[in-house]
C-alpha positions as CSV (number, residue, x, y, z in Angstrom):
1,M,120.6,104.4,117.7
2,L,121.7,103.7,121.2
3,V,125.4,103.1,122.0
4,K,127.0,101.8,125.2
5,C,130.6,101.4,126.0
6,M,131.1,98.0,127.6
7,G,134.0,96.5,129.6
8,S,137.4,97.8,130.7
9,D,138.7,97.8,127.1
10,K,135.8,100.2,126.2
11,L,134.4,98.1,123.3
12,W,131.5,99.8,121.7
13,H,128.1,98.0,121.4
14,W,125.4,99.4,119.2
15,T,121.7,98.9,119.8
16,T,119.2,99.9,117.1
17,I,115.5,100.3,117.9
18,M,113.2,100.1,114.9
19,V,109.4,100.4,114.7
20,G,108.6,97.9,111.9
21,D,109.4,94.3,111.1
22,A,110.7,95.2,107.7
23,F,113.2,97.7,109.2
24,V,114.5,95.3,111.8
25,E,115.0,92.6,109.1
26,A,116.8,95.0,106.8
27,C,119.1,96.0,109.7
28,R,119.7,92.4,110.6
29,R,120.6,91.5,107.0
30,N,123.0,94.4,106.9
31,I,124.6,93.3,110.2
32,K,125.0,89.7,108.8
33,F,126.4,91.1,105.5
34,N,129.1,93.0,107.5
35,G,130.4,89.8,109.1
36,S,131.3,88.5,112.5
37,V,132.7,91.8,114.0
38,A,129.4,93.6,113.3
39,S,127.4,90.6,114.6
40,E,129.2,90.8,117.9
41,K,128.8,94.6,118.3
42,V,125.4,95.5,116.8
43,E,121.9,94.3,117.7
44,S,118.6,95.3,116.2
45,N,115.4,95.4,118.2
46,L,111.7,95.8,117.4
47,A,110.4,98.1,120.1
48,D,109.1,101.5,120.9
49,A,112.2,103.6,121.4
50,R,110.6,105.8,124.0
51,V,109.7,102.8,126.2
52,Y,113.1,101.2,125.6
53,M,115.0,104.3,126.7
54,L,112.7,104.8,129.8
55,T,113.4,101.2,130.9
56,H,117.1,101.4,130.5
57,P,118.3,104.3,132.8
58,K,121.9,105.6,132.5
59,E,122.7,102.6,130.2
60,F,123.9,104.4,127.0
61,D,127.0,106.5,126.4
62,V,125.6,107.9,123.2
63,I,122.0,108.3,121.9
64,D,121.6,109.3,118.3
65,L,118.0,110.3,117.5
66,D,117.0,110.9,113.9
67,P,113.2,110.3,113.8
68,Y,110.8,111.1,111.1
69,G,109.0,114.1,112.6
70,S,109.7,116.0,115.8
71,P,112.4,114.4,118.0
72,S,111.0,116.1,121.2
73,V,108.9,113.0,122.1
74,F,112.1,110.9,122.2
75,L,114.2,113.0,124.5
76,A,114.7,110.4,127.3
77,V,117.8,111.9,128.8
78,Q,117.6,109.6,131.8
79,S,118.9,106.8,129.7
80,I,122.2,108.6,129.0
81,A,125.1,107.6,131.2
82,D,126.9,110.3,133.2
83,G,129.2,112.1,130.8
84,G,127.2,110.7,127.8
85,M,126.1,112.5,124.7
86,L,122.7,113.1,123.1
87,M,122.8,113.7,119.4
88,C,119.5,114.8,117.9
89,T,118.6,115.5,114.3
90,T,115.5,116.6,112.5
91,T,115.7,116.8,108.7
92,N,112.1,117.6,108.1
93,M,112.0,121.5,108.2
94,V,108.2,121.7,108.2
95,V,108.0,119.6,111.3
96,L,110.8,121.6,113.0
97,C,109.7,125.1,112.0
98,G,106.2,124.8,110.5
99,G,105.2,127.7,108.3
100,N,106.9,130.2,110.7
101,G,110.6,130.1,111.5
102,E,109.9,131.3,115.1
103,V,108.2,128.0,115.9
104,C,111.5,126.1,116.1
105,Y,112.3,127.9,119.3
106,S,109.4,126.2,121.1
107,K,109.8,122.7,119.7
Protein backbone atom coordinates (compact mmCIF):
# COMPACT_ATOMS: atom_id res chain seq x y z
CA MET A 1 0.00 0.00 0.00
CA LEU A 2 1.30 3.43 -0.91
CA VAL A 3 0.16 6.51 1.01
CA LYS A 4 0.61 10.15 0.16
CA CYS A 5 -0.34 13.19 2.18
CA MET A 6 -1.98 15.72 -0.12
CA GLY A 7 -2.70 19.43 0.24
CA SER A 8 -2.21 21.93 3.02
CA ASP A 9 -4.79 20.23 5.25
CA LYS A 10 -2.73 17.00 5.07
CA LEU A 11 -5.51 14.75 3.78
CA TRP A 12 -4.34 11.18 3.39
CA HIS A 13 -4.78 9.47 0.04
CA TRP A 14 -4.28 5.70 -0.20
CA THR A 15 -3.13 3.92 -3.35
CA THR A 16 -3.21 0.14 -3.48
CA ILE A 17 -1.27 -1.80 -6.10
CA MET A 18 -2.51 -5.31 -6.86
CA VAL A 19 -1.19 -7.99 -9.21
CA GLY A 20 -4.43 -9.65 -10.32
CA ASP A 21 -7.81 -8.56 -11.65
CA ALA A 22 -9.67 -10.43 -8.91
CA PHE A 23 -7.71 -8.61 -6.19
CA VAL A 24 -8.34 -5.20 -7.74
CA GLU A 25 -12.07 -5.91 -8.08
CA ALA A 26 -12.29 -7.11 -4.47
CA CYS A 27 -10.52 -3.95 -3.31
CA ARG A 28 -12.82 -1.74 -5.40
CA ARG A 29 -15.92 -3.49 -4.01
CA ASN A 30 -14.58 -2.91 -0.51
CA ILE A 31 -13.97 0.79 -1.28
CA LYS A 32 -17.51 1.15 -2.63
CA PHE A 33 -18.94 -0.70 0.38
CA ASN A 34 -17.23 1.80 2.71
CA GLY A 35 -18.95 4.80 1.12
CA SER A 36 -18.09 8.16 -0.34
CA VAL A 37 -15.29 9.03 2.10
CA ALA A 38 -13.38 5.89 1.12
CA SER A 39 -14.12 6.50 -2.56
CA GLU A 40 -12.51 9.94 -2.33
CA LYS A 41 -9.41 8.77 -0.46
CA VAL A 42 -8.61 5.26 -1.74
CA GLU A 43 -7.73 4.06 -5.23
CA SER A 44 -6.90 0.56 -6.40
CA ASN A 45 -4.64 -0.15 -9.38
CA LEU A 46 -3.64 -3.20 -11.38
CA ALA A 47 0.10 -2.79 -11.84
CA ASP A 48 3.52 -4.13 -11.03
CA ALA A 49 4.30 -2.44 -7.70
CA ARG A 50 8.03 -2.33 -8.50
CA VAL A 51 7.48 -0.40 -11.74
CA TYR A 52 4.83 1.83 -10.15
CA MET A 53 7.16 2.84 -7.32
CA LEU A 54 10.11 3.40 -9.68
CA THR A 55 8.02 5.73 -11.86
CA HIS A 56 6.72 7.81 -8.93
CA PRO A 57 9.85 9.16 -7.17
CA LYS A 58 9.43 10.88 -3.78
CA GLU A 59 5.64 10.76 -4.13
CA PHE A 60 4.61 8.70 -1.11
CA ASP A 61 4.81 9.58 2.57
CA VAL A 62 4.32 5.98 3.68
CA ILE A 63 4.94 2.71 1.86
CA ASP A 64 3.63 -0.45 3.50
CA LEU A 65 5.01 -3.61 1.86
CA ASP A 66 3.51 -6.98 2.75
CA PRO A 67 4.24 -9.26 -0.21
CA TYR A 68 3.95 -13.01 -0.40
CA GLY A 69 7.59 -13.98 -0.39
CA SER A 70 10.64 -11.85 0.13
CA PRO A 71 10.05 -8.08 0.27
CA SER A 72 13.61 -7.30 -0.88
CA VAL A 73 12.61 -6.98 -4.56
CA PHE A 74 10.09 -4.26 -3.65
CA LEU A 75 12.42 -1.94 -1.75
CA ALA A 76 12.05 1.11 -3.97
CA VAL A 77 13.09 3.71 -1.41
CA GLN A 78 13.34 6.41 -4.09
CA SER A 79 9.53 6.67 -4.10
CA ILE A 80 9.41 7.68 -0.43
CA ALA A 81 9.12 11.42 0.18
CA ASP A 82 11.72 13.13 2.37
CA GLY A 83 10.88 12.29 5.98
CA GLY A 84 8.64 9.42 4.83
CA MET A 85 8.39 5.94 6.27
CA LEU A 86 8.92 2.45 4.81
CA MET A 87 7.04 -0.33 6.59
CA CYS A 88 8.02 -3.82 5.50
CA THR A 89 6.55 -7.12 6.65
CA THR A 90 7.27 -10.70 5.78
CA THR A 91 5.05 -13.27 7.40
CA ASN A 92 6.41 -16.32 5.61
CA MET A 93 9.26 -17.50 7.87
CA VAL A 94 10.61 -20.00 5.33
CA VAL A 95 11.08 -17.22 2.78
CA LEU A 96 12.67 -14.94 5.36
CA CYS A 97 14.98 -17.43 7.03
CA GLY A 98 14.97 -20.63 4.99
CA GLY A 99 16.05 -23.69 6.89
CA ASN A 100 18.76 -21.76 8.71
CA GLY A 101 18.03 -18.73 10.91
CA GLU A 102 21.31 -17.04 9.89
CA VAL A 103 19.96 -16.57 6.35
CA CYS A 104 17.63 -13.75 7.48
CA TYR A 105 20.63 -11.43 7.95
CA SER A 106 21.39 -11.52 4.23
CA LYS A 107 17.86 -11.16 2.87
